[in-house]
Each structure stands twice: as C-alpha cells, then as structure tokens.
C-alpha positions in Angstrom: 0.0 0.0 0.0 1.2 3.4 -0.8 1.8 5.7 2.4 -0.1 8.9 2.4 2.2 12.0 2.3 1.2 13.2 5.9 2.0 9.9 7.3 5.5 9.6 8.5 5.2 6.5 10.5 3.1 3.5 10.6 0.5 3.5 13.4 -0.7 0.8 15.6 -4.4 -0.1 15.6 -6.5 2.2 17.7 -7.7 0.6 20.9 -11.5 0.7 21.1 -11.3 1.6 24.8 -9.2 4.6 24.1 -11.6 5.8 21.4 -14.6 5.5 23.9 -12.5 7.1 26.7 -11.7 10.1 24.5 -15.3 10.5 23.3 -16.5 10.4 26.9 -13.8 12.8 28.2 -14.7 15.4 25.4 -18.4 14.9 26.4 -17.5 15.7 30.0 -15.2 18.6 29.0 -18.1 20.0 26.9 -20.2 19.8 30.0 -18.0 21.8 32.1 -19.8 25.2 32.8 -17.5 27.8 31.4 -20.2 30.5 30.7 -22.2 31.1 27.6 -19.7 32.4 25.2 -20.7 32.0 21.5 -17.2 31.6 20.4 -16.6 28.6 22.6 -15.2 25.7 20.6 -17.2 22.5 20.6 -14.6 19.9 21.7 -17.0 17.0 21.3 -17.5 18.0 17.7 -13.6 18.1 17.1 -13.0 14.7 18.7 -15.9 13.2 16.9 -14.7 14.3 13.5 -11.3 13.1 14.4 -12.4 9.6 15.1 -14.7 9.7 12.0 -11.7 10.5 10.0 -9.3 8.0 11.5 -11.7 5.2 12.5 -14.9 5.5 10.3 -16.0 1.9 11.0 -15.9 2.3 14.7 -17.2 5.8 15.2 -20.0 6.7 12.8 -23.1 8.7 12.3 -25.1 6.7 14.8 -22.6 7.5 17.6 -22.5 11.0 16.7 -26.3 11.2 16.9 -26.2 9.6 20.3 -23.6 12.0 21.6 -25.6 14.9 20.1 -28.7 13.9 22.1 -26.6 13.8 25.2 -25.2 17.3 24.6 -28.8 18.6 23.7 -30.1 17.1 27.1 -27.2 18.6 29.1 -27.4 22.0 27.4 -31.2 22.3 27.6 -31.2 22.7 23.8 -34.0 21.7 21.5 -33.8 17.9 21.5 -32.1 17.0 18.2 -30.4 20.3 17.5 -26.8 19.0 18.3 -27.8 15.6 17.1 -28.6 16.6 13.7 -25.6 19.0 13.5 -23.3 16.1 14.7 -24.8 13.7 12.3 -24.2 15.9 9.4 -20.7 16.6 10.6 -20.0 12.9 11.0 -21.3 12.1 7.5 -19.1 14.8 6.0 -16.1 13.5 7.9 -16.7 9.9 6.8 -17.3 11.1 3.3 -13.8 12.9 3.4 -11.8 10.4 5.4 -9.9 8.7 2.6 -8.9 12.0 1.0 -8.2 13.8 4.2 -5.6 11.4 5.3 -3.3 12.3 2.3 -2.7 15.8 3.7 -0.5 17.1 6.4 -2.2 17.9 9.8 -2.4 21.8 9.2 -3.9 21.1 5.7 -6.5 18.8 7.3 -7.5 21.6 9.7 -8.2 23.7 6.5 -10.3 21.0 5.0 -12.4 20.3 8.1 -13.1 24.1 8.7 -16.1 23.9 6.4 -17.5 21.1 8.1 -17.3 22.7 11.6 -18.9 25.8 10.0 -21.7 23.9 8.5 -22.5 22.3 11.9 -22.6 25.5 13.7 -24.9 27.0 10.8 -27.2 23.9 11.1 -27.4 24.2 14.9 -28.1 28.1 14.6 -30.8 27.7 12.0 -32.5 25.0 14.2 -32.3 27.4 17.3 -33.6 30.4 15.3 -36.5 28.5 13.7 -37.9 27.5 17.1 -37.7 31.0 18.4 -34.3 31.0 20.1 -32.3 34.1 20.5 -29.3 35.2 18.3 -26.0 34.1 20.0 -24.0 37.0 18.7 -21.3 37.3 16.1 -18.7 35.5 18.2 -20.3 32.3 16.7 -18.3 33.0 13.6 -15.0 32.3 15.5 -16.0 29.0 16.8 -15.2 27.0 13.6 -11.9 28.7 13.3 -11.0 27.8 16.8 -12.1 24.3 16.4 -9.9 24.1 13.1 -7.1 25.5 14.9 -7.4 22.8 17.7 -7.3 20.1 15.0 -3.5 19.7 15.1 -3.3 19.6 18.9 -6.2 17.0 19.0 -4.5 14.9 16.3 -1.3 14.9 18.0 -2.8 14.0 21.4 -5.2 11.3 20.0 -2.6 9.7 17.8 0.1 9.5 20.5 -0.9 6.1 21.7 -0.6 4.7 18.3 2.8 6.0 17.7 4.5 3.8 20.2 6.4 0.7 18.9 4.6 -2.6 19.3 7.6 -4.3 20.8 10.5 -2.2 21.7 13.8 -3.8 20.9 17.4 -2.5 20.9 18.1 -4.5 17.8 15.0 -3.5 15.7 14.1 0.2 16.2 11.0 1.3 14.4 
C-alpha cells in the first residue's frame, strides 16, 4: 500500500477503549460550565470528526447522533439540535476521510473548517427556527478555533498509536 504524504510512521491499531474514553472525556469537558460564550469551541465535535476520519468503521453517524442527544439534554437545547448537527458533521467527515488522510495535519485543519462551519450553521438555524435568540457574532469564530485545535487534538489522540509494538534494541522502528 502506498503511504499517504502526511503519514511519516506506521501507526498501531486504535484501541477501542481509548476511542470510547476520548469521546466520553470530550463529552465531560463539553459539559463543564464555562459560561455562555458563543465563540466557545465544541470539543465534542472536534473529537467526533477526528475519530470519524481515522476510524470511520468504529465511530459513525449513529454514535454522533447519540452524543448529540446527550449534549442536547445537558445544554437544555431543542432535542435533536446538536444531534442533527453532529450527524451531518460525522457524515461529512466519513465522506472525506480517505482524501483527508493524504494531507498534512495543518492542511487537514483547513479541510475540516467547512465541516465545523456547517455544523454551527445547522445548529444556529434550528435554534432560530424554534424562536431562540441570536447568540451573537462571536459564533463566527467557533469553527476557526475548532480548526485551530485540530493539530493539537490529532497529536494527542494519535500518540498511543505511535509507540512501537515491541520495543527492541536491535529492531528500532
């Protein structure tokens, strides 16, 4: 198999427990009450897109919908608002995952920026259709902050897969 340009090293398979732990941790961090800033990045969306790109068979649209419902219940939003946004985000990430892995991490951030923007637009439209209030122009910054977090999230979530399977002084990987 031809190695993608951005991949400098072969990665170990992702541990399903680590995937689940990272998704639950992102959900918990998303639930931390930091105030109501419209420019606040959605860490759950970033982690979902990351795993949709890197493990599309394990983390798919159904899991994104489930986490979206959990976020809706916690935030007191219209039931299905985040679920629909996360489902569309997940579908877009799975559709792009083969192409996206050929790029470097900063280029990947540029490619996922429209996905994050689309998710925020969908969530905003649903909120406004049911009579919610305008969150402010700071909402425009949120997709850019999420795209800027992409390299950091990629580095952290790929770290367990970068270790050698069997460290050996005679066979360095």
